N, C-alpha and C positions, 0 to 999 in steps of 0.2 A: 767922402763916401765910405772909406774903410771903417770909420767909427760906427756909422749906421749899420754896415754889414755885421760888425762885431756884436752890436746890440741885438740885431735880428737873429744872429746865430744863438746867442744866449737865451733869448726869448723862445726861440724855436725848440731848443733842447729842454728848457724849463717846461714849456707846454707839452712836449713829448712825454716827459715824466708824469705830468698830470693825467694825460690820457692813457698812459701805460697803467697807472693806478686805477683809473676808472674802468679800464678793460680787464682788470684782475678780479677774480672771484675766488674767495677762500673756500667756497663750497664746490667749486668746479676743478677737479684734479687735472683737467686738460687745458685750463685757462692759459697757462704759459706757452703751451704748444700752439694755441690759436694765435697768440701774439707773434710767435716765431713765423707762422705762415704768412701773416700780413706784412711783417718786416721783410721777409724774404721776397715776397711778391713785389713790393715797392722798390727794394734795392735792385732786384733783377731788371725791372722796368727802367730804372735810372741807368743801369749799366749798359743796356742795349741802346738807349737814347744817347748816352755820353759817347759810346763807341762810334755810332753812326754820325753824330754831329761833328765830332773831331776827326773823323776818318782814321781811327786807330785800328791797326791790324792786331787782333788779340790772339795770342797763342794759348790754347786750352791747357797746355802743360804748365803754364804759370800758376794755375790753380793748385797743382800738386807741389810746385816749387814753393809757393807762398802758404801752403797748408798749415805749417806750424804756427804762423801768425794768425791766419784766419780762424783756426780752431780755437785759439785762446780767446779772441774777441767774441766769437759766437757763443762759446761756452759761458763766458762771463755774463753776456747779455741774457742768456736763457736762465741762468741762476738768478740774475737780478729780477727777472719776471716772476720767478717762483717766490722770491722774497717779498715782492710787492703784494702778494696775496695775504700776507700776515702782518707786515710792519707798516706804520704810518710813513707816507712819502717824506714827511718832514725829517724823519730819522734815516730812512733808507738812502735817499739821494746824497746827502753830505758824506755818509760813510762810504758809499760806492765811489764817490769822486776823490776819496783819499788815496786812490791808486797811484797818484803822482808821487807820493812819498815813498812808496815801495819801489817804484821805477827808479827814483833817484838813488836809493840804496843799492839796487842791483847794478846800476851803471857804475857807481863808485867802487863796488867790489870787483866786478869782472873786467872793467876797462880802465881801472885806476884813475878815474876822474875825481878830482878834488871837489869836495863839497864846500861851498862858500857859506857865509853867515846866514844868507837868506834860505839856502837849502836846509841847513841844520835847524834854524828856527822854525821853518815850515814843517819839517818832519816831526819835531818835538811837539808842536801845537796840534798837528793832526793826530799823532799817537796818543797824547793826553786826552784829546776830545773823543776819539773813538773808544778808548778804554773806559772813559767816564760814561759814555752813552750805554755801554754794556753793563756797567754797574747800576745805572738808573733803571735799565730794563729788568735786571735781576731783582732789584728792590721792589719794583712794581709787580713783578711776577709773584714774589713771595707774599706780598700784601693781598693780591687778588686771590691766590689759592687759599690763604687763611680765611678769607671772607666767606668761603663756601657758597659763593653766588652761583646761580644756574647759568647765567649768561657771561661766563668768563671768556674773554676774547681768545681766539685760537692761538695767538702768538704766545700767550702765557701757558697754554696747555703744551706748547712745543718746547717750553723751557728755553735754554740758551740757543736752541737751534734757530729761532727766528732771527736773531741778530747775526747769526753765522752766515746767512745768505748774502747780505750786502758785503760782509767781510770777504767771503769767497769771490764775489764779483770783483772787488778791488784787487784781490790777489791775482786772479787770472787775467784781468784787464791790464794789470801792470806787467805781467809776463808778455802779453801781446805787444805792449808798447816797447818793452825791452827787446823782444825779437825784431820788432820793426826797426829799432835803432841799428841792429846788426844788419838786417836786410837792405835798408835804404841808405844807411850812413857809413857804418864801420866797414862793411864788406861790399856794399853796393851790388847786391845779388839780383836786384830787380828794379825796374824803373817805377816811378810814382804812379803813372797812369796804369801800368800793368798790375801793380799791387792793388790799386783801387778796384779795377775790373775783376781781378782774381777774387778779392774779398767779397764783392757784391754778388758775383755769379755763384760763389760757394754758398753764400747765405741763401740764394735762390734755391739751390739744390736741397739744402737742409729744410727750407720752407716746404718744398714739394714732398720730401720724405715725411715731414710732420703732418702734412695734409693727408697723405696716404694712411698714416698711422691713425689719425682721428676718424677718417671716413670708412676705411676698409678693415682695420684691425679692431678699433674700439667701437666701430659701427655707430657713431654719433652723428646726428644731423648737424651739418656745418655749412652755412652759406657765406661765402666771401663778401657778397654784396651787403650783408646785414651786419658786418663788423665795423660799425661806425666809430666807436672809441679806439679800437685797436688799429683800424685803418688810418685814422687821424694821427695817432701816435707815430705810426710808421712814416707817414708823409712828413710830419714835423721833424722826425729824426733825420731824414734825408735832406730836408730843406736846411736844417741847421748846419749840416756838413757842407752844403753848397755855399752858404754865406761865409762859413768859417775860412774856407780856402781863399776867398777874395779879401777878407778882412786881414788875414795873416800876411797876404802879399802886400798890403798897404802899409801897415805899421804893427809889426809883430810884438814890439815891446809893450804896447798898451793892450793889444787885442788878446794876447795870451792870458793875462790875469783876468781880464774882463770876461772872457768866455769860460775860463776855468771856474769862475764863481757863479755859473748859471744855477747852481743849487739854491742860491738866494731866491731866484725866481720860482724855483720848485716849491720852496717853503712858503713863499708869499701866496702862490696860487693854491697850495694845499689848504691854507687857512681860509682863503676866500671861497673856493668852490667845493672843497671837501669838508670844511668846518673842523679841521684837525686842531686839537688843542694840546699843547705840551706844558710841562711845568717850567717855571722860570729857570731852574737849573739845567734842564734839557736844552732850552734855547741858548743859554750861556755857552754850553760846550759845543753846540752846533755852530755858534759864532766863532769859537776857537778853531774848529775844523775848517770853516770857510776862510778864515784869515790865513791859516796855514796853506790852504790850497792856492789862495791869491799870491802869497809870497813865493810858492814854488813856481807859479806861472810867470811871475816877474823874473825870477832867477833864470828860468828856461829861455825867456825872451832875450835876456841880457847875454 
């Protein structure tokens, strides 16, 4: 069953990426905040259900204690939602998931953990791939601007800023993972259940704030019941987390690289449902990034 759970987790997160992209609108400056509302609502619902079903006594102060971790994860996800307004999912997803390489470097620097050959190879492949994607994006931008077309995509009008969004996602996500290592492993400042609830309840509060911002400050009509794509993405995000826990408990050494490579599903789904098309060179470097991510996942499991 652990293998099935691992596949379901990867499919869920790949599907979440698809619906995040479908729920993103480059012409709507509040698009990313609307996704935050839906993710916060679903996570909050899951937190309440999890707490009641497991009979956990939750200390609200844990949200403050765990805030350095939660804030990094929430910030990274919000930045990722902004980036999806401008970049193809095929590019954004692999770049965002390169955060594991940054985390490995941070752990090696601050906790004197030795990097093995898998770590080093994974970091090198991810780094080469991400830099190459930036070069390809810059080249396409220059060609698009020189063409003087009237329908130039917004990502080229934003210059290098477009590719910066998934890079920032990877950076802040890696900081969240790094802090998580301190909180849950190195210093054991909080239990896993308390950390999960603190994170999801914090996301719920951020979602409520985002809702107030949309409805009462920006005064835009926003119905939660009509957020089909964004709601589906939020549900798949939480579902993937649920399956991931059980898969890792079964056989982490295979589950970790399997789930870490869920960007493969994101790329496949983007080609099927979003009709995204990249150059052969872009697909090659995306393959390098994914291979690097898989190697880091295997190393982590070992």
